[in-house]
C-alpha distance (Angstrom), angle and dihedral (degrees) to the residues before:
residue distance angle dihedral
X1 . . .
X2 3.79 . .
X3 3.80 91.7 .
X4 3.83 90.7 52.4
X5 3.84 91.9 48.8
X6 3.79 90.1 52.7
X7 3.78 92.3 42.9
X8 3.85 94.6 53.0
X9 3.81 97.6 35.4
X10 3.79 98.1 -111.2
X11 3.77 118.2 154.4
X12 3.77 128.9 -140.9
X13 3.82 120.1 -97.6
X14 3.82 90.5 -105.8
X15 3.80 92.4 54.4
X16 3.82 91.6 48.6
X17 3.79 90.7 50.5
X18 3.81 90.8 50.9
X19 3.82 91.0 52.2
X20 3.82 92.4 49.0
X21 3.82 92.0 49.5
X22 3.82 91.2 47.0
X23 3.81 92.3 52.2
X24 3.82 91.8 45.3
X25 3.81 90.4 49.4
X26 3.82 91.4 50.4
X27 3.82 90.5 51.5
X28 3.81 91.7 50.1
X29 3.81 92.1 48.5
X30 3.83 90.7 48.8
X31 3.82 91.4 49.5
X32 3.81 92.3 49.9
X33 3.81 91.1 47.8
X34 3.81 90.3 51.3
X35 3.83 92.4 49.5
X36 3.81 90.8 50.7
X37 3.82 91.7 48.1
X38 3.84 99.1 41.3
X39 3.82 98.8 35.2
X40 3.80 92.8 -156.4
X41 3.80 91.7 177.1
X42 3.81 96.0 57.3
X43 3.79 109.4 69.9
X44 3.77 128.0 173.7
X45 3.80 118.1 -116.7
X46 3.79 111.9 -87.5
X47 3.75 137.4 -159.1
X48 3.80 116.4 -135.7
X49 3.79 122.6 -167.4
X50 3.78 139.0 -174.4
X51 3.80 125.1 -165.3
X52 3.79 110.3 -124.3
X53 3.80 102.6 176.4
X54 3.75 147.8 -68.0
X55 3.79 139.1 -112.5
X56 3.79 123.2 -146.6
X57 3.81 104.8 -135.2
X58 3.82 96.9 178.5
X59 3.82 118.4 10.7
X60 3.80 90.6 -140.9
X61 3.79 105.4 41.7
X62 3.85 119.9 -0.7
X63 3.77 138.4 60.8
X64 3.79 133.7 165.5
X65 3.81 118.8 -136.1
X66 3.81 115.6 -150.0
X67 3.80 126.2 -160.7
X68 3.78 146.2 153.7
X69 3.80 116.5 -117.9
X70 3.80 124.2 -160.7
X71 3.80 116.3 -166.2
X72 3.81 135.2 144.9
X73 3.83 112.3 -84.8
X74 3.79 113.1 -97.9
X75 3.83 96.3 28.4
X76 3.80 125.8 113.4
X77 3.78 117.2 -133.6
X78 3.78 139.3 -171.1
X79 3.78 128.8 -149.2
X80 3.79 131.5 -166.1
X81 3.80 111.3 -144.5
X82 3.78 127.5 -176.7
X83 3.79 143.4 -177.5
X84 3.80 126.9 -137.5
X85 3.78 132.9 -158.3
X86 3.79 127.6 -137.1
X87 3.84 91.4 -82.8
X88 3.85 90.2 56.1
X89 3.80 91.8 -109.8
X90 3.81 118.4 142.1
X91 3.79 107.9 -110.2
X92 3.81 99.6 168.6
X93 3.80 137.0 25.4
X94 3.77 135.3 -178.2
X95 3.82 138.9 172.5
X96 3.80 111.1 -140.4
X97 3.82 122.4 -157.6
X98 3.80 110.5 -145.0
X99 3.82 111.7 -162.4
X100 3.80 121.7 -140.1
X101 3.77 116.8 -84.6
X102 3.79 139.3 -177.7
X103 3.81 89.3 -121.4
X104 3.81 120.2 86.4
X105 3.83 95.9 -156.6
X106 3.79 121.5 42.2
X107 3.79 136.3 176.5
X108 3.80 111.3 -134.0
X109 3.78 137.8 -179.7
X110 3.78 131.4 -176.6
X111 3.81 131.0 -172.9
X112 3.81 115.6 -127.4
X113 3.80 124.7 -160.1
X114 3.79 111.6 -139.2
X115 3.78 136.8 -159.7
X116 3.82 92.8 -141.7
X117 3.78 138.2 18.5
X118 3.83 106.7 -59.5
X119 3.80 123.9 -142.2
X120 3.81 100.5 -179.5
X121 3.80 142.0 15.0
X122 3.80 121.2 -151.7
X123 3.79 143.2 168.4
X124 3.79 114.3 -108.7
X125 3.80 96.8 -170.9
X126 3.83 143.7 -29.3
X127 3.79 127.4 -152.4
X128 3.79 140.3 173.5
X129 3.80 108.8 -95.1
């Protein structure tokens, strides 16, 4: 049987085991290196928002965007809110500073002056300041 193993390039069971352990070890080392580099467990604080509605204050030039903001207590945040007209064009824009609070989830609203008649007010994005 030894002559056939040599003839057809087969390795002994011990050699195959060594190769399997070497490959498994290389995969483990690569995974550990990636975790150290990417740090998937450590994430920066984030602000999460959800549009809840709008109120048209003046049919020609003002709207109030309303949203729910979730951010860690004690952190300042900023939100960009905007108004759109019937053709989905942005007709008003505002950056809102949201001071730190003890509450994690807050209901907010902000009036936006517009250049045309607005039909909706939305949040573009919120972030931790």
